[in-house]
MDAnalysis code that builds the backbone (N, CA, C; Angstrom):
import MDAnalysis as mda
import numpy as np

u = mda.Universe.empty(666, n_residues=222, atom_resindex=np.repeat(np.arange(222), 3), trajectory=True)
u.add_TopologyAttr("name", ["N", "CA", "C"] * 222)
u.add_TopologyAttr("resid", np.arange(1, 223))
u.add_TopologyAttr("resname", ["MET", "LYS", "ASN", "TYR", "GLU", "VAL", "ILE", "LEU", "PHE", "ASP", "LEU", "ASP", "GLY", "THR", "LEU", "ILE", "ASP", "PRO", "LYS", "GLU", "GLY", "ILE", "THR", "LYS", "SER", "VAL", "HIS", "TYR", "ALA", "LEU", "GLU", "LYS", "PHE", "GLY", "ILE", "ALA", "VAL", "HIS", "ASP", "LEU", "ASP", "GLU", "LEU", "THR", "PRO", "PHE", "ILE", "GLY", "PRO", "PRO", "LEU", "THR", "ASP", "SER", "PHE", "GLU", "GLU", "TYR", "TYR", "GLY", "PHE", "SER", "PRO", "GLU", "GLN", "ALA", "ARG", "GLN", "ALA", "VAL", "LEU", "TYR", "TYR", "ARG", "GLU", "TYR", "PHE", "SER", "VAL", "LYS", "GLY", "VAL", "TYR", "GLU", "ASN", "LYS", "VAL", "TYR", "PRO", "GLY", "MET", "ASP", "GLY", "LEU", "LEU", "ASP", "GLN", "LEU", "ARG", "ASP", "ALA", "GLU", "LYS", "LYS", "LEU", "ILE", "VAL", "ALA", "THR", "SER", "LYS", "PRO", "SER", "GLU", "PHE", "ALA", "GLU", "ILE", "ILE", "ILE", "ARG", "HIS", "TRP", "GLY", "LEU", "ASP", "PRO", "TYR", "PHE", "ALA", "LEU", "VAL", "ALA", "GLY", "SER", "ASN", "LEU", "ASN", "GLY", "THR", "ARG", "ILE", "LYS", "LYS", "ALA", "GLU", "VAL", "ILE", "GLU", "TYR", "ILE", "LEU", "GLU", "GLN", "LEU", "ALA", "GLY", "VAL", "GLU", "LYS", "SER", "LYS", "VAL", "VAL", "MET", "VAL", "GLY", "ASP", "ARG", "LYS", "HIS", "ASP", "ILE", "ILE", "GLY", "ALA", "ASP", "GLU", "ALA", "GLY", "ILE", "ASP", "SER", "ILE", "ALA", "VAL", "ALA", "TYR", "GLY", "TYR", "GLY", "SER", "LEU", "ALA", "GLU", "LEU", "THR", "ALA", "ALA", "HIS", "PRO", "THR", "HIS", "LEU", "VAL", "GLN", "SER", "ILE", "ALA", "GLU", "LEU", "ARG", "ASN", "LEU", "LEU", "LEU", "THR", "LYS", "LEU", "PRO", "GLU", "LYS"])
u.atoms.positions = np.array([
    [176.063, -157.922, 46.632],
    [175.331, -157.435, 45.469],
    [175.711, -155.987, 45.180],
    [175.889, -155.663, 43.909],
    [176.259, -154.309, 43.521],
    [175.026, -153.428, 43.460],
    [175.156, -152.234, 44.030],
    [174.021, -151.312, 44.067],
    [174.567, -149.902, 43.935],
    [174.417, -149.302, 42.755],
    [174.944, -147.952, 42.544],
    [174.136, -146.949, 43.364],
    [174.856, -146.135, 44.123],
    [174.210, -145.127, 44.966],
    [174.223, -143.750, 44.309],
    [175.253, -143.492, 43.488],
    [175.397, -142.201, 42.819],
    [175.429, -142.446, 41.315],
    [174.531, -141.788, 40.603],
    [174.413, -142.002, 39.161],
    [174.691, -140.687, 38.437],
    [175.727, -140.699, 37.608],
    [176.090, -139.522, 36.822],
    [175.473, -139.663, 35.435],
    [174.711, -138.662, 35.031],
    [174.064, -138.678, 33.722],
    [174.722, -137.665, 32.797],
    [175.154, -138.136, 31.642],
    [175.497, -137.221, 30.563],
    [174.212, -136.489, 30.189],
    [174.346, -135.299, 29.617],
    [173.160, -134.517, 29.258],
    [172.718, -134.788, 27.822],
    [173.527, -134.351, 26.850],
    [173.160, -134.458, 25.437],
    [173.198, -135.903, 24.961],
    [172.061, -136.383, 24.460],
    [172.001, -137.744, 23.945],
    [171.707, -138.784, 25.003],
    [171.580, -138.338, 26.248],
    [171.300, -139.269, 27.348],
    [170.047, -138.847, 28.097],
    [170.043, -137.628, 28.624],
    [168.849, -137.085, 29.258],
    [167.948, -136.397, 28.236],
    [168.572, -135.664, 27.323],
    [167.810, -134.900, 26.328],
    [168.311, -135.197, 24.923],
    [167.419, -134.957, 23.968],
    [167.797, -134.989, 22.550],
    [168.075, -133.541, 22.139],
    [169.359, -133.185, 21.943],
    [169.742, -131.799, 21.695],
    [169.975, -131.482, 20.223],
    [169.545, -132.376, 19.339],
    [169.964, -132.297, 17.937],
    [169.691, -130.936, 17.301],
    [168.483, -130.420, 17.454],
    [168.135, -129.178, 16.776],
    [169.032, -128.025, 17.213],
    [169.174, -127.834, 18.512],
    [169.948, -126.700, 19.013],
    [171.427, -126.775, 18.682],
    [171.998, -127.960, 18.805],
    [173.434, -128.106, 18.550],
    [173.738, -127.965, 17.062],
    [172.980, -128.642, 16.217],
    [173.297, -128.584, 14.783],
    [173.076, -127.176, 14.218],
    [172.052, -126.481, 14.696],
    [171.834, -125.108, 14.229],
    [172.938, -124.182, 14.714],
    [173.428, -124.415, 15.921],
    [174.504, -123.577, 16.455],
    [175.814, -123.817, 15.720],
    [176.100, -125.086, 15.399],
    [177.303, -125.406, 14.629],
    [177.188, -124.814, 13.228],
    [176.015, -124.935, 12.620],
    [175.770, -124.369, 11.294],
    [176.042, -122.864, 11.292],
    [175.566, -122.183, 12.313],
    [175.778, -120.738, 12.455],
    [177.276, -120.428, 12.542],
    [178.003, -121.208, 13.348],
    [179.431, -120.975, 13.509],
    [180.193, -121.216, 12.217],
    [179.853, -122.282, 11.505],
    [180.549, -122.598, 10.253],
    [180.307, -121.526, 9.196],
    [179.115, -120.961, 9.169],
    [178.819, -119.898, 8.214],
    [179.737, -118.695, 8.425],
    [180.124, -118.470, 9.667],
    [181.030, -117.356, 9.975],
    [182.396, -117.560, 9.322],
    [182.716, -118.821, 9.034],
    [183.981, -119.151, 8.369],
    [183.781, -119.364, 6.870],
    [182.594, -119.057, 6.393],
    [182.312, -119.223, 4.968],
    [182.077, -120.653, 4.559],
    [181.738, -121.515, 5.513],
    [181.493, -122.927, 5.219],
    [179.989, -123.169, 5.206],
    [179.475, -123.612, 4.078],
    [178.041, -123.857, 3.931],
    [177.738, -125.340, 4.131],
    [176.799, -125.638, 5.012],
    [176.323, -127.006, 5.226],
    [174.832, -127.000, 4.944],
    [174.400, -127.800, 3.972],
    [173.010, -127.761, 3.531],
    [172.123, -128.780, 4.245],
    [172.749, -129.772, 4.850],
    [171.982, -130.793, 5.570],
    [172.466, -130.814, 7.020],
    [171.621, -130.365, 7.939],
    [172.021, -130.296, 9.341],
    [172.340, -131.665, 9.928],
    [171.810, -132.724, 9.314],
    [172.117, -134.071, 9.807],
    [173.609, -134.372, 9.735],
    [174.321, -133.692, 8.829],
    [175.763, -133.898, 8.711],
    [176.496, -133.444, 9.974],
    [175.829, -132.644, 10.790],
    [176.483, -132.064, 11.967],
    [176.172, -132.816, 13.254],
    [175.428, -133.927, 13.166],
    [175.108, -134.683, 14.375],
    [176.341, -135.245, 15.100],
    [177.478, -135.506, 14.408],
    [178.652, -135.968, 15.156],
    [179.152, -134.959, 16.196],
    [178.702, -133.709, 16.110],
    [179.095, -132.714, 17.101],
    [178.391, -132.924, 18.446],
    [177.384, -133.781, 18.461],
    [176.643, -134.005, 19.701],
    [177.438, -134.938, 20.604],
    [177.857, -134.415, 21.734],
    [178.554, -135.242, 22.715],
    [179.974, -134.813, 23.022],
    [180.889, -134.877, 22.042],
    [182.294, -134.546, 22.329],
    [182.483, -133.054, 22.591],
    [183.608, -132.667, 23.196],
    [183.924, -131.243, 23.322],
    [183.922, -130.582, 21.943],
    [183.354, -129.403, 21.865],
    [183.197, -128.730, 20.569],
    [184.524, -128.440, 19.882],
    [185.518, -127.995, 20.653],
    [186.801, -127.677, 20.029],
    [187.374, -128.904, 19.324],
    [187.246, -130.063, 19.962],
    [187.745, -131.299, 19.355],
    [187.031, -131.573, 18.038],
    [185.717, -131.359, 18.015],
    [184.933, -131.664, 16.819],
    [185.248, -130.716, 15.670],
    [185.398, -129.421, 15.951],
    [185.748, -128.479, 14.888],
    [187.119, -128.820, 14.294],
    [188.037, -129.251, 15.138],
    [189.362, -129.627, 14.647],
    [189.303, -130.926, 13.845],
    [188.539, -131.909, 14.363],
    [188.502, -133.227, 13.722],
    [187.738, -133.207, 12.405],
    [186.573, -132.569, 12.387],
    [185.699, -132.671, 11.218],
    [185.938, -131.587, 10.163],
    [186.533, -130.455, 10.571],
    [186.743, -129.371, 9.612],
    [188.193, -128.903, 9.546],
    [189.078, -129.612, 10.219],
    [190.501, -129.304, 10.129],
    [190.885, -127.954, 10.704],
    [190.100, -127.441, 11.633],
    [190.405, -126.148, 12.237],
    [191.649, -126.238, 13.104],
    [192.395, -125.168, 13.143],
    [193.507, -125.072, 14.094],
    [192.904, -124.864, 15.477],
    [193.681, -125.074, 16.553],
    [193.146, -124.821, 17.904],
    [192.586, -123.414, 18.054],
    [193.253, -122.419, 17.462],
    [192.777, -121.041, 17.558],
    [191.448, -120.878, 16.814],
    [191.353, -121.453, 15.613],
    [190.104, -121.377, 14.853],
    [188.972, -122.092, 15.596],
    [189.296, -123.228, 16.210],
    [188.281, -123.989, 16.938],
    [187.750, -123.187, 18.117],
    [188.635, -122.501, 18.807],
    [188.190, -121.670, 19.935],
    [187.289, -120.537, 19.447],
    [187.633, -119.939, 18.320],
    [186.788, -118.879, 17.760],
    [185.444, -119.440, 17.310],
    [185.470, -120.634, 16.737],
    [184.230, -121.268, 16.296],
    [183.296, -121.510, 17.474],
    [183.856, -121.879, 18.612],
    [183.035, -122.095, 19.808],
    [182.379, -120.787, 20.253],
    [183.113, -119.694, 20.148],
    [182.537, -118.392, 20.500],
    [181.375, -118.038, 19.573],
    [181.542, -118.308, 18.272],
    [180.446, -118.085, 17.331],
    [179.267, -118.997, 17.660],
    [179.563, -120.252, 17.939],
    [178.545, -121.233, 18.314],
    [177.690, -120.703, 19.458],
    [178.350, -120.126, 20.442],
    [177.629, -119.654, 21.626],
    [176.782, -118.425, 21.348],
    [177.126, -117.671, 20.301],
    [176.292, -116.522, 19.934],
    [174.871, -116.978, 19.622],
    [174.764, -118.102, 18.921],
    [173.437, -118.651, 18.605],
    [172.890, -119.471, 19.770],
    [173.745, -120.337, 20.323],
    [173.269, -121.297, 21.320],
    [172.745, -120.612, 22.572],
    [173.421, -119.566, 23.024],
    [173.033, -118.923, 24.281],
    [171.676, -118.244, 24.195],
    [171.250, -117.902, 22.986],
    [169.980, -117.203, 22.794],
    [168.858, -118.160, 22.379],
    [169.155, -119.049, 21.423],
    [168.112, -119.931, 20.883],
    [168.387, -121.414, 21.129],
    [169.611, -121.828, 20.790],
    [169.915, -123.260, 20.805],
    [169.744, -123.925, 22.150],
    [169.964, -123.191, 23.215],
    [169.868, -123.764, 24.555],
    [168.460, -124.260, 24.852],
    [167.472, -123.739, 24.113],
    [166.083, -124.156, 24.315],
    [165.588, -125.125, 23.239],
    [166.409, -125.363, 22.217],
    [165.993, -126.219, 21.106],
    [166.420, -127.661, 21.368],
    [165.743, -128.289, 22.283],
    [166.026, -129.672, 22.660],
    [164.772, -130.245, 23.315],
    [164.791, -131.511, 23.642],
    [163.635, -132.134, 24.293],
    [164.100, -133.300, 25.153],
    [163.376, -133.529, 26.230],
    [163.687, -134.645, 27.124],
    [163.235, -135.941, 26.455],
    [164.060, -136.972, 26.529],
    [163.681, -138.254, 25.938],
    [162.434, -138.808, 26.626],
    [161.487, -139.327, 25.851],
    [160.280, -139.922, 26.439],
    [160.639, -141.034, 27.430],
    [160.043, -140.966, 28.608],
    [160.313, -141.970, 29.635],
    [161.378, -141.573, 30.627],
    [162.144, -140.525, 30.317],
    [163.230, -140.128, 31.219],
    [162.688, -139.561, 32.535],
    [161.616, -138.759, 32.444],
    [161.040, -138.205, 33.676],
    [160.628, -139.313, 34.638],
    [159.999, -140.340, 34.095],
    [159.563, -141.454, 34.930],
    [160.724, -142.176, 35.570],
    [161.797, -142.364, 34.811],
    [162.990, -143.015, 35.366],
    [163.582, -142.183, 36.499],
    [163.686, -140.875, 36.283],
    [164.240, -140.007, 37.324],
    [163.367, -140.032, 38.576],
    [162.060, -140.094, 38.394],
    [161.143, -140.215, 39.532],
    [161.455, -141.467, 40.346],
    [161.603, -142.582, 39.658],
    [161.844, -143.854, 40.331],
    [163.204, -143.866, 41.024],
    [164.201, -143.291, 40.377],
    [165.530, -143.257, 40.984],
    [165.521, -142.378, 42.238],
    [164.808, -141.268, 42.178],
    [164.701, -140.408, 43.361],
    [163.975, -141.137, 44.487],
    [162.913, -141.844, 44.140],
    [162.168, -142.598, 45.146],
    [163.037, -143.676, 45.775],
    [163.987, -144.192, 44.992],
    [164.902, -145.219, 45.495],
    [166.089, -144.608, 46.242],
    [166.051, -143.277, 46.433],
    [167.069, -142.534, 47.187],
    [168.451, -142.594, 46.546],
    [168.466, -142.618, 45.216],
    [169.735, -142.511, 44.498],
    [170.125, -141.032, 44.422],
    [171.421, -140.756, 44.480],
    [171.911, -139.390, 44.273],
    [172.197, -139.225, 42.797],
    [171.547, -138.258, 42.161],
    [171.657, -138.056, 40.721],
    [172.432, -136.775, 40.436],
    [173.358, -136.870, 39.465],
    [174.218, -135.747, 39.110],
    [174.351, -135.676, 37.599],
    [174.310, -134.472, 37.052],
    [174.562, -134.277, 35.629],
    [176.063, -134.093, 35.421],
    [176.641, -134.861, 34.506],
    [178.062, -134.772, 34.176],
    [178.184, -134.570, 32.671],
    [178.488, -133.350, 32.255],
    [178.473, -133.014, 30.835],
    [179.696, -132.204, 30.440],
    [180.071, -132.293, 29.165],
    [181.147, -131.445, 28.645],
    [180.616, -130.074, 28.245],
    [179.293, -129.916, 28.232],
    [178.688, -128.618, 27.968],
    [178.983, -127.687, 29.146],
    [179.175, -126.391, 28.924],
    [179.393, -125.478, 30.048],
    [178.279, -125.591, 31.095],
    [178.668, -125.575, 32.355],
    [177.704, -125.738, 33.445],
    [176.545, -124.759, 33.335],
    [176.855, -123.513, 32.948],
    [175.809, -122.486, 32.870],
    [174.707, -122.881, 31.895],
    [175.078, -123.412, 30.733],
    [174.079, -123.827, 29.750],
    [173.331, -125.075, 30.223],
    [174.066, -126.013, 30.810],
    [173.429, -127.240, 31.307],
    [172.389, -126.917, 32.371],
    [172.704, -125.974, 33.246],
    [171.761, -125.590, 34.299],
    [170.505, -124.960, 33.711],
    [170.664, -124.144, 32.671],
    [169.499, -123.532, 32.016],
    [168.587, -124.611, 31.436],
    [169.180, -125.595, 30.766],
    [168.396, -126.666, 30.144],
    [167.672, -127.489, 31.201],
    [168.383, -127.840, 32.258],
    [167.779, -128.647, 33.319],
    [166.615, -127.904, 33.970],
    [166.788, -126.605, 34.213],
    [165.698, -125.808, 34.803],
    [164.548, -125.646, 33.820],
    [164.890, -125.434, 32.536],
    [163.863, -125.217, 31.508],
    [162.885, -126.379, 31.453],
    [163.383, -127.591, 31.598],
    [162.539, -128.775, 31.521],
    [162.049, -129.251, 32.887],
    [162.322, -128.481, 33.935],
    [161.831, -128.831, 35.268],
    [162.507, -130.047, 35.866],
    [163.743, -130.322, 35.439],
    [164.465, -131.490, 35.938],
    [165.337, -131.183, 37.156],
    [165.488, -129.905, 37.482],
    [166.417, -129.529, 38.554],
    [166.119, -130.167, 39.910],
    [164.858, -130.463, 40.274],
    [164.642, -131.092, 41.581],
    [165.256, -132.484, 41.706],
    [165.534, -133.130, 40.580],
    [166.084, -134.480, 40.617],
    [167.584, -134.504, 40.917],
    [168.286, -133.416, 40.587],
    [169.746, -133.476, 40.573],
    [170.382, -132.701, 41.721],
    [171.293, -133.386, 42.399],
    [172.020, -132.768, 43.506],
    [173.084, -131.802, 43.004],
    [173.540, -132.013, 41.769],
    [174.612, -131.192, 41.202],
    [174.547, -131.262, 39.683],
    [174.802, -130.137, 39.041],
    [174.967, -130.090, 37.590],
    [176.398, -129.655, 37.331],
    [177.219, -130.560, 36.837],
    [178.640, -130.294, 36.634],
    [178.987, -130.381, 35.158],
    [179.638, -129.336, 34.663],
    [180.053, -129.321, 33.270],
    [181.400, -128.662, 33.108],
    [181.659, -128.200, 31.897],
    [182.920, -127.509, 31.634],
    [182.797, -126.055, 32.046],
    [183.918, -125.361, 31.983],
    [183.941, -123.931, 32.268],
    [183.926, -123.155, 30.951],
    [183.348, -121.975, 30.977],
    [183.252, -121.170, 29.753],
    [184.618, -120.758, 29.219],
    [185.639, -120.788, 30.077],
    [186.983, -120.403, 29.631],
    [187.720, -121.539, 28.935],
    [187.025, -122.661, 28.714],
    [187.628, -123.766, 27.975],
    [188.325, -124.803, 28.827],
    [188.236, -124.676, 30.136],
    [188.835, -125.676, 31.014],
    [187.780, -126.688, 31.462],
    [188.244, -127.820, 31.933],
    [187.415, -128.929, 32.406],
    [186.430, -129.383, 31.337],
    [186.934, -129.577, 30.117],
    [186.038, -129.996, 29.038],
    [186.070, -131.505, 28.809],
    [187.132, -132.186, 29.251],
    [187.200, -133.628, 29.072],
    [186.293, -134.300, 30.101],
    [185.631, -135.378, 29.695],
    [184.679, -136.025, 30.587],
    [185.347, -136.541, 31.854],
    [186.566, -137.045, 31.744],
    [187.263, -137.516, 32.945],
    [187.478, -136.386, 33.941],
    [187.761, -135.191, 33.443],
    [187.956, -134.036, 34.328],
    [186.664, -133.670, 35.036],
    [185.552, -133.744, 34.312],
    [184.244, -133.447, 34.918],
    [183.929, -134.482, 36.002],
    [184.168, -135.752, 35.690],
    [183.885, -136.816, 36.653],
    [184.767, -136.671, 37.884],
    [186.038, -136.381, 37.681],
    [186.947, -136.226, 38.816],
    [186.536, -135.048, 39.701],
    [186.054, -133.975, 39.072],
    [185.543, -132.835, 39.840],
    [184.357, -133.276, 40.704],
    [183.457, -134.064, 40.117],
    [182.292, -134.552, 40.855],
    [182.725, -135.438, 42.023],
    [183.670, -136.326, 41.760],
    [184.129, -137.227, 42.816],
    [184.719, -136.456, 43.991],
    [185.342, -135.326, 43.693],
    [185.881, -134.485, 44.768],
    [184.766, -133.946, 45.664],
    [183.588, -133.759, 45.097],
    [182.447, -133.251, 45.864],
    [181.753, -134.362, 46.655],
    [182.091, -135.608, 46.353],
    [181.423, -136.753, 46.981],
    [182.310, -137.371, 48.051],
    [182.682, -136.595, 49.009],
    [183.580, -137.073, 50.062],
    [182.974, -138.289, 50.761],
    [183.774, -139.337, 50.849],
    [183.350, -140.520, 51.584],
    [182.587, -141.544, 50.765],
    [182.291, -141.234, 49.498],
    [181.566, -142.182, 48.648],
    [182.566, -143.051, 47.890],
    [182.423, -144.364, 48.004],
    [183.326, -145.265, 47.306],
    [183.072, -145.212, 45.797],
    [184.153, -145.267, 45.032],
    [184.008, -145.226, 43.577],
    [183.170, -146.385, 43.051],
    [183.187, -147.507, 43.754],
    [182.418, -148.668, 43.311],
    [180.919, -148.425, 43.377],
    [180.512, -147.374, 44.089],
    [179.089, -147.048, 44.225],
    [178.643, -145.991, 43.211],
    [179.570, -145.557, 42.337],
    [179.289, -144.489, 41.380],
    [179.321, -145.050, 39.961],
    [178.396, -144.607, 39.120],
    [178.371, -145.062, 37.727],
    [178.077, -143.882, 36.809],
    [178.691, -143.899, 35.632],
    [178.492, -142.875, 34.610],
    [177.599, -143.433, 33.513],
    [176.527, -142.700, 33.172],
    [175.615, -143.104, 32.101],
    [175.783, -142.147, 30.930],
    [176.091, -142.663, 29.747],
    [176.293, -141.782, 28.602],
    [176.140, -142.488, 27.274],
    [176.040, -141.687, 26.211],
    [175.750, -142.244, 24.888],
    [176.924, -142.189, 23.915],
    [178.073, -141.646, 24.352],
    [179.231, -141.562, 23.457],
    [180.444, -142.198, 24.130],
    [181.443, -142.521, 23.294],
    [182.639, -143.161, 23.832],
    [183.347, -142.291, 24.852],
    [183.208, -140.977, 24.720],
    [183.870, -140.068, 25.646],
    [183.377, -140.272, 27.072],
    [182.098, -140.626, 27.228],
    [181.548, -140.892, 28.555],
    [182.159, -142.159, 29.141],
    [182.284, -143.168, 28.301],
    [182.796, -144.461, 28.758],
    [184.293, -144.360, 29.076],
    [185.033, -143.727, 28.183],
    [186.477, -143.561, 28.397],
    [186.733, -142.684, 29.624],
    [185.952, -141.613, 29.760],
    [186.110, -140.734, 30.913],
    [185.858, -141.449, 32.218],
    [184.831, -142.288, 32.246],
    [184.531, -143.059, 33.451],
    [185.673, -144.006, 33.787],
    [186.197, -144.671, 32.761],
    [187.303, -145.601, 32.970],
    [188.533, -144.867, 33.510],
    [188.825, -143.707, 32.938],
    [189.987, -142.929, 33.405],
    [189.809, -142.445, 34.839],
    [188.561, -142.200, 35.226],
    [188.282, -141.730, 36.586],
    [188.110, -142.881, 37.579],
    [188.096, -144.110, 37.070],
    [188.038, -145.264, 37.951],
    [186.653, -145.659, 38.413],
    [185.618, -145.350, 37.589],
    [184.265, -145.756, 37.954],
    [183.645, -146.585, 36.836],
    [182.538, -147.260, 37.151],
    [181.820, -148.053, 36.160],
    [181.090, -147.146, 35.177],
    [180.663, -147.743, 34.078],
    [179.946, -146.974, 33.048],
    [178.791, -147.782, 32.489],
    [177.777, -147.047, 32.035],
    [176.655, -147.643, 31.319],
    [176.512, -146.898, 29.999],
    [176.684, -147.600, 28.906],
    [176.504, -147.008, 27.584],
    [175.048, -147.168, 27.180],
    [174.444, -146.064, 26.707],
    [173.058, -146.128, 26.245],
    [173.040, -145.985, 24.726],
    [172.409, -146.955, 24.068],
    [172.442, -147.009, 22.607],
    [171.303, -146.232, 21.955],
    [170.471, -145.545, 22.760],
    [169.380, -144.771, 22.171],
    [169.808, -143.351, 21.815],
    [171.059, -142.986, 22.137],
    [171.541, -141.638, 21.874],
    [172.245, -141.525, 20.540],
    [173.395, -140.840, 20.528],
    [174.053, -140.520, 19.265],
    [175.342, -141.293, 19.002],
    [175.745, -142.134, 19.913],
    [176.899, -142.982, 19.669],
    [176.463, -144.273, 19.003],
    [177.186, -144.708, 17.980],
    [176.828, -145.966, 17.314],
    [177.154, -147.139, 18.232],
    [176.523, -148.257, 17.945],
    [176.785, -149.461, 18.737],
    [178.252, -149.856, 18.623],
    [178.824, -149.686, 17.431],
    [180.238, -150.019, 17.236],
    [181.127, -149.125, 18.093],
    [180.809, -147.828, 18.114],
    [181.587, -146.892, 18.931],
    [181.519, -147.255, 20.411],
    [180.321, -147.569, 20.872],
    [180.126, -147.850, 22.293],
    [180.790, -149.161, 22.709],
    [180.622, -150.202, 21.920],
    [181.208, -151.491, 22.304],
    [182.733, -151.430, 22.257],
    [183.273, -150.651, 21.331],
    [184.730, -150.522, 21.240],
    [185.318, -149.829, 22.463],
    [184.500, -149.030, 23.152],
    [184.964, -148.322, 24.345],
    [184.900, -149.198, 25.592],
    [184.298, -150.383, 25.488],
    [184.225, -151.368, 26.571],
    [183.537, -150.829, 27.832],
    [182.263, -150.466, 27.721],
    [181.534, -150.030, 28.915],
    [181.321, -151.192, 29.876],
    [181.067, -150.881, 31.135],
    [180.748, -151.927, 32.107],
    [179.435, -152.598, 31.740],
    [178.475, -151.797, 31.296],
    [177.167, -152.292, 30.874],
    [176.755, -151.549, 29.609],
    [175.860, -152.150, 28.838],
    [175.307, -151.498, 27.653],
    [173.817, -151.791, 27.597],
    [173.017, -150.724, 27.402],
    [171.569, -150.904, 27.305],
    [171.067, -150.268, 26.015],
    [169.942, -150.775, 25.545],
    [169.385, -150.302, 24.278],
    [168.317, -149.231, 24.459],
    [167.742, -149.146, 25.650],
    [166.590, -148.272, 25.843],
    [166.542, -147.734, 27.268],
    [165.668, -146.750, 27.477],
    [165.477, -146.215, 28.823],
    [164.857, -147.280, 29.724],
    [164.006, -148.128, 29.170],
    [163.418, -149.224, 29.952],
    [164.512, -150.169, 30.454],
    [165.471, -150.504, 29.593],
    [166.578, -151.363, 30.013],
    [167.453, -150.652, 31.045],
    [167.633, -149.349, 30.873],
    [168.420, -148.575, 31.831],
    [167.745, -148.606, 33.197],
    [166.426, -148.460, 33.212],
    [165.673, -148.517, 34.466],
    [165.893, -149.861, 35.160],
    [165.768, -150.933, 34.408],
    [165.938, -152.267, 35.002],
    [167.334, -152.448, 35.576],
    [168.315, -151.909, 34.888],
    [169.700, -152.051, 35.338],
    [169.956, -151.244, 36.611],
    [169.478, -150.010, 36.641],
    [169.772, -149.132, 37.775],
    [168.954, -149.456, 39.016],
    [167.829, -150.111, 38.818],
    [166.959, -150.401, 39.959],
    [166.972, -151.876, 40.349],
    [167.894, -152.636, 39.763],
    [168.077, -154.036, 40.118],
    [169.489, -154.240, 40.635],
    [169.615, -154.883, 41.770],
    [170.952, -155.126, 42.310],
    [171.685, -156.114, 41.412],
    [172.941, -155.812, 41.164],
    [173.747, -156.632, 40.269],
    [174.797, -157.410, 41.056],
    [175.127, -158.603, 40.596],
    [176.187, -159.359, 41.276],
    [177.496, -158.606, 41.246],
    [178.235, -158.615, 42.330],
    [179.555, -158.004, 42.362],
    [180.483, -158.755, 41.434],
    [181.381, -158.011, 40.758],
    [182.377, -158.669, 39.906],
    [183.534, -159.166, 40.754],
])
């Protein structure tokens, strides 16, 4: 029977709803380039992927412009945006149950580790997590596979078959596949069902309740 011992949680769109802080920070950065966005909902695609990728994809920024945009983004995010988020209802209870079941929980995010740690502490989630792993402020380790591989290096002796990545965007699923571990796509976040199914996750759940049932029920080995 399959029983995941180590569970990696994406942060934005999986543990927390970061919409307000991220969209306001992106809005602030775009204004620095003279780009006006009147509906913050237009900026929700920025939730999840590395920021540089999103500025290049959605606004045609050059790599240099994207890096500058991230610096502007952080001017707002580091002061206000980092606190403009909320934990998804039911997540605290799930983390309680997973801890009681002696699962090792780790945050795996493309957000810089420093910001992720602030958010986790702000909401009192830090006692649940053995490690908070993210990107570096210098722009390295931003791909999800790189973050996962870094985590696996810290888990000496743990078989990859015992590790699973939980996330709401295709980047989480693709990163897990590239790192050689299973994945659980959660459809309550910011990735569309079409995006998630196209990435071919090991499992897909619609809600935190379904996620709880999956993580706390032994699954048949493939």
